[in-house]
Structure formats: structure tokens, C-alpha cells
N, C-alpha and C positions, 0 to 999 in steps of 0.2 A: 156723473158720480164716480169717484175713485173707488177701486176695489179695495178689499182688506189688505191685500199684498202691497198695493201702491201706497196706501196710507201708512203702513208699518215701515215702508222704505224710508220714511222721515226719521226713523229711529237713529239714535247716535251710532249704532253699529254699521250703518250704511252710508251716512253722509258726513264727510269730514267737516264741512262748514257748520252744519247743525251741531255736531259734536263739540266744536270749538265754542260756538255761541252758547250752547246749553251749559257747558262747564264754566264759561266766563260769567254768565248770569248767576249760576249757582254759587260761584266763589264770592260774587258781590253780595248776594242775599245772605250768605252765611257770615260774611264779614259785618253786615249791618245788623243781622238778627242772630240770636242764639236759638236755633230751631230745635224743638223737641221732636225729632224725626222718627224716633223708635216706634211710636204707634202706627206710622204709615206702613210698616212691614206687614200689618194685618191685612192690607188691601191685596186682593189676588193679583196674579201676574197678568191676567187678561180678563175679558168680559165674556158675555154681555153683563154689564153692571152699571147702575146709575149711582154716582156719588153725589149726595146732596150736602151742601156746606153753607154756613153763614158767610156773609160778604161784608167785610169791614172797609177795605180799601184796595187799591190796585196792587199793592205790594204782595198780597197773598197769591196772586196769579203766577208770577214767575217762581215763587217759592214752591208751590205745589207742582207746577209743571216740570221744574228741574229736579225736584226731589223724586218724582215719579217718572222720570224721562225714559226709563227702560220698559215701561208699559205702553201698550197701544192706547193712547189717551187722547180724548178730544173734549170739547165743551163749548158752551155758548158764551159769546161776549157781544156787547152792544155794538151795532154796526158803526156807530160814530168813531170807534177806535180805529177803523180802517181809513180814516181821513188823515192819520198821522203816518207818514212814510215809514219810519223806523218800526213803530208798533205794528203796522200792517205787514211788514216783511217778516217780523218775528212771529206774529200770530199765524200767518200763512204757513210758515215753517212748522209750527206746532200743530197745524191742522185744525185750528179753532174755527168755529162756525159763527159767522156774523148774524146777529139777531136784531131785527127791527122791533123795538119795544113799543112803537106807536100803533101797532096793529097785530092781528094774529098772523104771524109769519109762517105760513104753511111750508115755504121752501126750507126754512131753517128746521122746522119740525121734521120734515121728511129726511133731511140730512142726518139729524140726530137719530131717528129710527133706523136709518140705513147703517149708521155706525154701530149701533147695538146689534143689528142683524149680522154685521161683519165680525162680531166678537170683540168690540172695543169697549173701553170704559168711558162713559159720558159723564162729565161734570156739570152739575146744575146748581145755580145759586137761587133758591126759591124766593128770596126777598126781592129779587129783580133789580136792586140798586144797592149802592154802598151805604152802610149805616154811619160810617166815619167814627162813631164813638163806641162801637162794639155792642150796642144794645140791639137785641134780636127784634127784627121788624116782622109784620104780618107776611105770611107766605102767599105766593100766587100759585094757582092750581095747574100751571103748565106741566109740572113734573108728574102730576097724576095721569094726564093723558099719555105721557111717554111710558109710564110704568104699565098702564092698562093695555096700550097698543103693543108693547114689546114683550110683556111678561117677564121682563128682566128684574132681578132683585135690586133692592135699594140699600145702600150703605151710608149711614149718616156720619158726617165729620163736623166737629165743633172746634173752633180755634179762637184764641183771644190773646191780647197783648199787643198786636200789631197796630192798634189804634194810637199807640204812643211813639211809633217809629219816627215821625217827622220832628216831634219835639225832642226826642232823644238824639237825633242826628245833629241838631244845633248845639248839643252839649257833648258831641263825640262819644255818645254812649250807645252800646248795643242794646237792642230790644229783645226781651224774652218773648218768643213766639211759641205759645203752648198749643198742643194739638191733642185731640181726643178722637178716637175712631170707634164707632159702635158696631154691633153685629148686624149682618144683613137680614133683610126681611122682604116680604112680598106684599103687594097690595092685592087683597083678596076680597072681592065683593060678592062672592058666592052666586054669580049669575044675575044678581039684582041690577036693575036699571040705575045708572049713575047720572043723576041730574046735578044742577048747580049746587044745591045744598049738600049733597053727598060729596061732590068734588071738594068743596070747602072743608068739610069735616075731615076728609082724608088728608088734605093739605095740612090742617092743623095737627092731626095725629102725627104726621111726619115731622113737622116743626117741633113738636114736643120732644121727639126723640133727640133732636139737636139740643134743645134747651136743657134737657136733663143732664147733658154732659158739660154744660157751662156753669161757672160759678153763679150764684144767685144774682149778683149785681149786673150780669150780662144778659139775663133771660128776657128782658124787655117785654114785648107783647105776650110772651109765653111764661111769665113769671110764676103763675099759679099752677104748679105741677099737679095739684089735686084735681084740677079741672080737665086734665088730659084723659082721652079715651084711646082705645086701641081696637075698636070694633072692626076696622077694615084692614088691619095689619096682621100678617101671619109670620110667626117666627118658627122656623123648623129647628128642632133640637139638634145640637146643643146651643144654638143661638138664643139669646135672650134680649128682651127690651132694655133700652137704656134707662127707662123709668124703673124697671125691676132692679137693675143693677144699682141705681141711685138709692132705692129704698133699702137694699141690703147693706149699703155703705152707711146707712143711718142719716 
């Protein structure tokens, strides 16, 4: 396992090759998409922090990792991506963690927990796979385990628009890439035993935080915000729930 210092050495400040690749990829994505990057400034400079985001297609990965490239950032990606030589090289440079989705990948989970322990920011896509159309899919409870084991805060990210990128490319049109970033919160079970039912409830509570920041047409499995609960989420003032913010907006 690499130490925090070794992992941060992949930063653009230390490696000219990665600097060049990151800025090239960033220039390409900014040419293809009109990225609403201002909300990303809300994300802290380092961790431990778990970023949870919806997953539409592969285009969002280089966008987020190059927009946030000065932060000690890592995340999970399906192990199949390491079969492609170019993607493998770039993902290794970015320090991404290969995840076997066919089983409980304890090696990947340990690496994710170690990254958090080292003060990094860990990106998780709770849906587990791409939606393609932007409709939010049911979340999987792996992020709950990471939050409970690490004690790290969670910060939700919602984005939309990138589902149109490929059709827009055929028309030589840029795609609007909208981003929303919510306030951080903690998973707090108050010492209670967390069984399967509780893990799923916590998962859904986190997913509703993402859904509340999306336009109604993108909320998918979490369209009914009135069904949302926050029993196991703790917001330390001045942080507030995305659901609360949505209600204040009317």
C-alpha cells in the first residue's frame, strides 16, 4: 500500500507527465462540455472525505478528476477498465482503485479505507453502474460501510446534462455539464447495530441527498422526495441537508 506522501506525488506539482496528461484531458473535456465548475470550489482541499455522486457515463470521470486534480483524490472504478491499456495507464496515474463488482472486493475496500486514513478524498458512485440517460438508479450500500468504518464525512454531488454528450458531438455542439455540491454530513447510528435493513435505509437517505439537487426529471428511483428520511444522517451547523435547501427554494 502506498503512503499518503507517495500517493500525493502523483499530483500535477510533482510529475511533468501527469501534469501534461491532466491538462490535455482537461482541455479536451472543456472543449466538449461547458462545465459548471464553480460549485466544485466548495469541496475541501483534502480529506478524509467521501464524495458520493451519480454516475451517467464515463465522460464524467475525466471531468471530475481533472477539475479536482490539485486535491489528493482517488476513487473506485470497475476492474474491467484495466483491460484497456490507455485507460489503465491513466487510471493508474490518477491512483484509482480497481473494483471487482462481481463479489465483495475486500482488497478494494481496504485500499479505499487506507486512502481515507491517509487524508485523501474518496469518490464513490453508489449506483454501481452508468445510467446512460441520467435517471438516478437505486444505490448500493458499499458506501455505508466505508463511512461507518472510517468515520469520514460524506459530501454529495449531483450532475446532469452529460447524457447528451455523444449526440451533441455528432452535431459539433458543446454539452452543458451542470454540477451541484451539497453540504457535508456524517452517518450516525448512535451505537445501534447496523443490519441489512439499516444499511439500505442509510443508503437511500444518502441517495435522496443527491436526488434533491437534481431537476425532477432526473431523480429516477428517488423521485418522491416526500418519502425521504434523515434518521441516520448528522449535519453539523452551519451545514444543512440538500432536502432542507430544496424545501427553502420552494
